[in-house]
Residue frames as qw, qx, qy, qz and C-alpha x, y, z in Angstrom:
[[0.087, -0.339, -0.917, 0.193, -71.53, 34.07, 65.35],
 [0.225, -0.407, -0.300, -0.833, -75.00, 35.52, 65.04],
 [0.395, -0.241, 0.427, -0.776, -77.70, 36.17, 67.61],
 [0.866, -0.020, -0.211, -0.453, -79.76, 33.16, 66.56],
 [0.728, 0.180, -0.622, 0.226, -76.92, 30.78, 67.32],
 [0.070, 0.261, -0.604, 0.750, -76.34, 32.43, 70.71],
 [0.629, -0.160, 0.137, -0.748, -80.09, 32.17, 71.44],
 [0.881, 0.048, -0.418, -0.216, -80.10, 28.47, 70.51],
 [0.509, 0.211, -0.684, 0.479, -77.14, 27.77, 72.80],
 [0.223, -0.245, 0.438, -0.836, -78.92, 29.66, 75.59],
 [0.798, -0.102, -0.095, -0.586, -82.05, 27.56, 75.12],
 [0.812, 0.112, -0.567, 0.075, -80.03, 24.32, 75.26],
 [0.270, 0.227, -0.640, 0.683, -78.21, 25.42, 78.40],
 [0.455, -0.203, 0.256, -0.828, -81.51, 26.48, 79.97],
 [0.869, -0.041, -0.303, -0.390, -83.15, 23.15, 79.11],
 [0.666, 0.143, -0.655, 0.327, -80.22, 21.26, 80.65],
 [0.014, -0.249, 0.530, -0.810, -80.47, 23.37, 83.81],
 [0.695, -0.157, 0.045, -0.701, -84.19, 22.60, 84.10],
 [0.865, 0.059, -0.484, -0.115, -83.51, 18.89, 83.56],
 [0.455, 0.202, -0.663, 0.559, -80.77, 18.84, 86.24],
 [0.289, -0.242, 0.373, -0.848, -83.06, 20.72, 88.64],
 [0.823, -0.108, -0.171, -0.531, -85.84, 18.17, 88.11],
 [0.772, 0.096, -0.602, 0.179, -83.47, 15.29, 88.83],
 [0.177, 0.243, -0.581, 0.757, -82.27, 17.05, 91.98],
 [0.528, -0.206, 0.181, -0.804, -85.86, 17.62, 93.13],
 [0.870, -0.037, -0.400, -0.287, -86.76, 13.96, 92.49],
 [0.592, 0.135, -0.658, 0.444, -83.82, 12.84, 94.65],
 [0.076, -0.222, 0.454, -0.859, -84.85, 15.28, 97.41],
 [0.716, -0.169, -0.072, -0.673, -88.48, 14.09, 97.34],
 [0.837, 0.008, -0.547, -0.007, -87.35, 10.46, 97.61],
 [0.383, 0.170, -0.620, 0.664, -85.09, 11.34, 100.54],
 [0.335, -0.232, 0.265, -0.874, -87.88, 13.30, 102.27],
 [0.831, -0.137, -0.277, -0.463, -90.28, 10.36, 101.90],
 [0.735, 0.071, -0.618, 0.271, -87.69, 7.96, 103.31],
 [0.149, 0.195, -0.529, 0.812, -87.05, 10.25, 106.28],
 [0.563, -0.228, 0.049, -0.793, -90.80, 10.64, 106.91],
 [0.872, -0.093, -0.438, -0.198, -91.23, 6.84, 106.96],
 [0.572, 0.120, -0.615, 0.529, -88.27, 6.50, 109.31],
 [0.120, -0.241, 0.373, -0.888, -89.63, 9.20, 111.63],
 [0.741, -0.207, -0.150, -0.621, -93.06, 7.56, 111.65],
 [0.838, -0.022, -0.539, 0.082, -91.50, 4.20, 112.49],
 [0.363, 0.173, -0.564, 0.721, -89.38, 5.74, 115.22],
 [0.371, -0.266, 0.192, -0.869, -92.37, 7.58, 116.69],
 [0.849, -0.164, -0.317, -0.390, -94.40, 4.37, 116.66],
 [0.724, 0.068, -0.594, 0.343, -91.55, 2.53, 118.34],
 [0.101, 0.233, -0.477, 0.842, -91.23, 5.17, 121.06],
 [0.606, -0.246, 0.024, -0.756, -94.98, 5.13, 121.71],
 [0.880, -0.072, -0.447, -0.143, -94.95, 1.34, 121.88],
 [0.508, 0.168, -0.613, 0.582, -92.02, 1.44, 124.27],
 [0.223, -0.278, 0.336, -0.872, -93.99, 3.78, 126.53],
 [0.803, -0.184, -0.157, -0.545, -97.00, 1.45, 126.53],
 [0.838, 0.029, -0.525, 0.144, -94.84, -1.59, 127.26],
 [0.250, 0.280, -0.548, 0.748, -93.00, 0.29, 130.00],
 [0.529, -0.300, 0.157, -0.778, -96.37, 0.96, 131.59],
 [0.909, -0.093, -0.322, -0.248, -97.13, -2.79, 131.49],
 [0.665, 0.186, -0.576, 0.437, -93.82, -3.44, 133.27],
 [0.226, -0.448, 0.394, -0.770, -94.91, -1.36, 136.24],
 [0.145, -0.052, -0.963, 0.223, -95.72, -3.97, 138.92],
 [0.290, 0.327, 0.544, -0.716, -98.86, -2.20, 140.14],
 [0.541, 0.396, -0.240, -0.702, -100.24, -1.74, 136.62],
 [0.379, 0.203, -0.879, -0.207, -99.36, -5.34, 135.78],
 [0.037, 0.140, 0.893, -0.427, -101.11, -6.62, 138.92],
 [0.422, 0.405, 0.305, -0.752, -104.24, -4.59, 138.15],
 [0.517, 0.389, -0.490, -0.585, -104.26, -5.74, 134.50],
 [0.241, 0.085, -0.967, -0.005, -103.88, -9.40, 135.48],
 [0.168, 0.288, 0.761, -0.557, -106.76, -9.04, 137.94],
 [0.467, 0.446, 0.017, -0.763, -108.92, -7.16, 135.43],
 [0.419, 0.288, -0.755, -0.415, -108.24, -9.87, 132.86],
 [0.093, -0.084, -0.968, 0.217, -109.27, -12.53, 135.37],
 [0.273, 0.390, 0.541, -0.694, -112.45, -10.63, 136.33],
 [0.474, 0.443, -0.251, -0.718, -113.35, -10.16, 132.68],
 [0.914, 0.116, 0.287, -0.261, -113.37, -13.92, 132.28],
 [0.476, 0.659, -0.573, -0.105, -110.10, -14.51, 130.51],
 [0.939, -0.254, 0.226, -0.053, -109.18, -18.16, 130.83],
 [0.865, 0.261, 0.104, 0.416, -106.26, -18.12, 128.42],
 [0.253, -0.839, 0.196, 0.440, -103.18, -16.01, 129.17],
 [0.431, 0.736, -0.474, -0.220, -100.55, -15.40, 126.53],
 [0.951, 0.105, -0.292, 0.011, -98.94, -18.76, 125.61],
 [0.459, 0.413, -0.553, 0.560, -95.61, -17.83, 127.23],
 [0.379, -0.426, 0.400, -0.718, -97.40, -16.78, 130.42],
 [0.924, -0.123, -0.026, -0.361, -99.27, -20.11, 130.42],
 [0.823, 0.266, -0.441, 0.240, -96.01, -22.02, 129.89],
 [0.175, 0.436, -0.554, 0.687, -94.35, -20.21, 132.80],
 [0.637, -0.340, 0.238, -0.649, -97.41, -20.81, 134.99],
 [0.959, 0.016, -0.247, -0.138, -97.16, -24.52, 134.24],
 [0.638, 0.298, -0.513, 0.490, -93.59, -24.39, 135.57],
 [0.526, -0.504, -0.552, 0.406, -94.84, -22.87, 138.83],
 [0.193, 0.016, -0.065, 0.979, -94.50, -19.14, 138.27],
 [0.166, 0.612, 0.576, -0.515, -97.41, -16.89, 139.29],
 [0.435, 0.704, 0.486, 0.281, -99.38, -15.11, 136.59],
 [0.054, -0.989, 0.003, 0.134, -98.25, -11.64, 137.68],
 [0.441, -0.610, 0.523, 0.400, -94.58, -12.57, 137.54],
 [0.580, 0.201, 0.688, 0.387, -95.05, -14.47, 134.27],
 [0.309, 0.877, 0.354, 0.095, -96.80, -11.42, 132.78],
 [0.187, -0.912, 0.242, 0.272, -93.90, -9.19, 133.81],
 [0.540, -0.274, 0.665, 0.437, -91.47, -11.60, 132.13],
 [0.508, 0.543, 0.615, 0.260, -93.64, -11.61, 128.99],
 [0.166, 0.973, 0.162, -0.012, -93.82, -7.82, 128.76],
 [0.363, -0.739, 0.427, 0.373, -90.09, -7.49, 129.36],
 [0.543, -0.015, 0.718, 0.435, -89.43, -9.89, 126.47],
 [0.383, 0.770, 0.489, 0.144, -91.96, -8.02, 124.30],
 [0.073, -0.959, 0.095, 0.258, -90.08, -4.78, 125.02],
 [0.425, -0.465, 0.629, 0.455, -86.80, -6.35, 123.87],
 [0.527, 0.336, 0.718, 0.305, -88.48, -7.85, 120.80],
 [0.270, 0.910, 0.315, 0.000, -89.91, -4.48, 119.76],
 [0.223, -0.823, 0.355, 0.383, -86.50, -2.91, 120.16],
 [0.494, -0.146, 0.740, 0.433, -85.07, -5.55, 117.82],
 [0.453, 0.618, 0.628, 0.139, -87.90, -4.97, 115.34],
 [0.147, 0.974, 0.088, -0.149, -87.06, -1.30, 115.03],
 [0.247, -0.729, 0.526, 0.362, -83.34, -1.84, 114.49],
 [0.662, 0.031, 0.706, 0.251, -83.28, -4.90, 112.20],
 [0.564, 0.734, 0.364, 0.106, -84.69, -3.09, 109.13],
 [0.202, 0.953, -0.186, 0.129, -81.90, -0.52, 109.43],
 [0.849, -0.430, 0.189, 0.243, -79.15, -2.83, 110.64],
 [0.744, 0.320, 0.171, 0.562, -76.89, -2.02, 107.69],
 [0.077, 0.884, 0.008, 0.462, -76.84, 1.65, 108.74],
 [0.665, -0.737, 0.118, 0.028, -75.12, 0.77, 112.04],
 [0.174, 0.742, -0.645, 0.055, -71.35, 0.96, 112.34],
 [0.692, 0.146, -0.707, 0.002, -69.76, -2.50, 112.61],
 [0.173, 0.129, -0.753, 0.622, -69.07, -2.20, 116.35],
 [0.478, -0.005, 0.308, -0.822, -72.66, -1.15, 117.15],
 [0.783, 0.116, -0.401, -0.462, -74.02, -3.95, 114.98],
 [0.530, 0.136, -0.802, 0.240, -71.91, -6.51, 116.84],
 [0.075, -0.047, 0.638, -0.765, -73.16, -5.13, 120.15],
 [0.635, 0.046, -0.031, -0.770, -76.76, -5.23, 118.88],
 [0.725, 0.126, -0.632, -0.245, -76.36, -8.93, 118.04],
 [0.124, 0.249, -0.836, 0.473, -75.31, -9.93, 121.59],
 [0.476, 0.023, 0.574, -0.666, -78.78, -10.00, 123.22],
 [0.765, 0.268, -0.287, -0.510, -80.18, -11.75, 120.14],
 [0.391, 0.319, -0.859, 0.092, -77.90, -14.65, 121.08],
 [0.351, -0.107, 0.706, -0.606, -80.10, -15.26, 124.12],
 [0.784, 0.214, -0.018, -0.582, -82.76, -16.64, 121.76],
 [0.714, 0.348, -0.602, -0.084, -80.42, -19.55, 121.00],
 [0.112, 0.292, -0.821, 0.478, -79.77, -20.50, 124.63],
 [0.429, -0.437, -0.790, -0.043, -81.99, -22.75, 126.72],
 [0.135, -0.282, -0.485, 0.817, -84.14, -20.64, 128.99],
 [0.246, 0.681, 0.524, -0.448, -86.96, -18.14, 128.94],
 [0.172, 0.620, -0.315, -0.698, -85.58, -16.20, 125.94],
 [0.051, 0.132, -0.898, -0.416, -85.50, -19.34, 123.81],
 [0.147, 0.450, 0.857, -0.202, -88.99, -20.27, 125.04],
 [0.225, 0.714, 0.187, -0.636, -90.24, -16.80, 124.06],
 [0.119, 0.464, -0.607, -0.634, -88.54, -17.16, 120.67],
 [0.006, 0.079, 0.971, 0.225, -90.16, -20.53, 120.03],
 [0.095, 0.556, 0.779, -0.274, -93.63, -19.65, 121.36],
 [0.151, 0.830, 0.266, -0.466, -93.99, -16.05, 120.22],
 [0.008, -0.668, 0.402, 0.627, -91.37, -14.75, 117.80],
 [0.172, -0.098, 0.876, 0.440, -91.34, -17.65, 115.35],
 [0.218, 0.546, 0.809, -0.023, -95.13, -17.44, 115.07],
 [0.134, 0.897, 0.358, -0.223, -95.61, -13.71, 114.57],
 [0.287, -0.642, 0.291, 0.649, -92.35, -12.26, 113.26],
 [0.573, 0.740, -0.162, -0.314, -91.83, -10.99, 109.75],
 [0.965, 0.151, 0.054, 0.208, -89.74, -13.47, 107.73],
 [0.443, 0.714, -0.265, 0.473, -86.95, -10.88, 107.29],
 [0.385, -0.711, 0.412, -0.421, -86.62, -10.51, 111.07],
 [0.940, -0.207, 0.259, -0.077, -86.52, -14.29, 111.50],
 [0.829, 0.452, -0.088, 0.316, -83.85, -14.62, 108.81],
 [0.132, 0.783, -0.375, 0.478, -81.73, -12.00, 110.52],
 [0.620, -0.568, 0.422, -0.339, -82.00, -13.66, 113.94],
 [0.983, 0.034, 0.176, 0.041, -81.37, -17.13, 112.55],
 [0.645, 0.635, -0.198, 0.375, -78.36, -15.71, 110.71],
 [0.163, -0.765, 0.444, -0.436, -76.98, -14.17, 113.90],
 [0.816, -0.365, 0.394, -0.215, -77.41, -17.46, 115.76],
 [0.947, 0.270, 0.091, 0.150, -75.81, -19.45, 112.93],
 [0.475, 0.740, -0.247, 0.406, -72.89, -17.03, 112.43],
 [0.013, -0.616, 0.535, -0.579, -71.96, -16.73, 116.06],
 [0.740, -0.244, -0.627, -0.018, -72.04, -19.97, 118.06],
 [0.302, 0.028, -0.560, 0.771, -70.52, -18.11, 121.03],
 [0.371, -0.145, 0.088, -0.913, -73.69, -16.01, 121.27],
 [0.744, -0.138, -0.470, -0.454, -75.86, -19.07, 120.82],
 [0.727, -0.144, -0.625, 0.246, -74.12, -21.00, 123.57],
 [0.481, -0.842, -0.241, 0.030, -73.96, -18.05, 125.92],
 [0.246, 0.862, -0.302, 0.324, -70.35, -16.98, 125.56],
 [0.492, -0.664, 0.518, -0.221, -69.01, -19.00, 128.54],
 [0.991, 0.117, 0.062, -0.020, -68.07, -22.10, 126.58]]
């Protein structure tokens, strides 16, 4: 074997190593982008949870309801209006609304990654979703708010949970 043949083999091996390295780097860049998107979504969710938690503070809620009234707001959120029509005060109805919004935002941050959950955690995650299928304030919230604003993928997931598990839909005491 001569030096030219050895040099040619070396060049081929070197080219393959460069090619494999580029593939590896492409996979790593894709993974880093995915993780950055996930971290951004998680950070947004945590910030939103903090804002909603603030709304759930009774004093803050009372002040916000009064400020809204003083600013001339005649129309509360549709769920708040529906609860007021049933005899609930605006402050209490607002607390119910913000509590349901907090749950909804929790669902929104898990549903896109639902397949990453172990089976047992996924089953546990689906339990509170079943409340949307039962008569009551959760179902009212689902009809008035969620069905109007939710992304179609989130609606499909929830409808699927309700269809797959009639025990959840009926409340589990049937």
